[in-house]
N, C-alpha and C positions, 0 to 999 in steps of 0.2 A: 476767524473771529472768535469762535467758541473755545479755541485752545487757550487763549490768554486767561479768561476767567477761571478755567479749570486749573491751570498752572498756578495762578495766584492763590486760589483756594487751597490747593495741596501744600503750597509753601506755608500758608497760615496754619494749617493743620499740623504740619511738621514742627512748627515752633511751639506747639502746645506744651510738649514735655519740658524743654529747657526753660520756657517762661513760667511754667507751673512750678518747677524746682526753684526758680529765682523768687517767685512769690512766696513759696513756703519758707525759704531761707530768710526773706525780708520780714515775714511775720514773726519768725523765731527771734531774729535779732531785735525787732521792735519790742517783743515781750521782755527780752533780757534787758533791753535799754530802759524800759519803764519800771520793771520790777527788780530792784537792786539785789543782786546775789550777795552783797556784803552784809546785808541785814539778815540775821538768823530767822529761820522759819519759812522763808519764801520758797526755797528749793530743797529737795531731799539731799542728805549728805551722801558723798561718794561711798558706794558700798565697799570698795577696796580699802578706803581710808577707815571706815567704820570697823571692818573686820581685822585689819592688820595694824592700823595706826601709821601706815606708810602712805606717802603720796604716789598716786599712779601717774602715768604720763599725761593724763587729761585733767588732773586736779588743777583748779584755778582757771579752767577754760571759760566758765560762765563769767567770772570776774574779768577775764581778759576781753571777752566779747562786750561786756558792759562798758569797760573803759574805752575800747575802740569806738563803740557807738557814740560815746561822749567826746571823742577826739583826744583822749588822754593816752597817747602811745606809750609813754614811760610807765604808767601804771599797768597797762596791758602787758608789756614785756615783763614787768615784775611779777605778774600773776601767772603767765604761762607763755614763754617765749615761742614754743612750738606752734601754739595757736596763732600767734601773730605772724610767724613765718609762713604758715599754711595759707594765709589769705591770698597772697599773690598767685601761687600755683592754682588754687581753686578758681580764682577769677579767670585766669588764663585758660584752664580746661573748660570752664563754662562758656567762654567766648568761642572756643573751638567747636564746642557742641552746637552753639547757635549757628555758627557759620556752616558747619556740616549739615545741619537740619535745613537751613535756608537754601543751600545749593543742591541738596539732595545727594550729597556725596556719602557713600557708605563708609563706615568706620573701617579703616584699613589696618589699624594696629591696636594692640592691647598693651597694657603696661608690661614692659619686659620683666622677666623674672628677677634679674639682678637688681632692678630698681625697687621691686617689692621687697626683696630680701634686705636691701639697704635701708628702706623705710622701717622695716621691722627691727633691724639692729639699732637704728637711731632712736626709736621709741623705747626699746629696752635699755639702752645705755642712758638715755635721758631719765627714765624712770628710776634707775639705780642711782645715778649721780645725784639727783635732787634729794635723795634720802641719806646721803653721806655728808660728813662735815665739809669735805672739799667742794661739794656742789651745793652748799647751803644757799647760795645766791639764786639757784634755780628753783628753790622751794617756793610755793605760792604764799 
């Protein structure tokens, strides 16, 4: 009889990290939803943009999150398509984290090196393309 409460308590404790991350993310999205990044002066300018005059791969992400929070997917894609595309894998990975925490399963894999290299290449290509005339549609 005493094993059940201990097990349920350990499961609740194991969920603290993923639920805390979700709460922090929800707070951040709520802030961006309430404080419009399209209005000047609410957020600092991108340091890369300020120094170089070029868009980094993350430029437009705040506007994309703001648009997503308001259900405007078209505007979000126009601000930063990579931010929009990142939502699905991030939710999937978070759900895996919750499941792993709940079941007590140890993490058995890390991101494979080729996947991390591919992500780096995508970010670099995206960052370069959005600053060229051919990729003007990718600019925020």
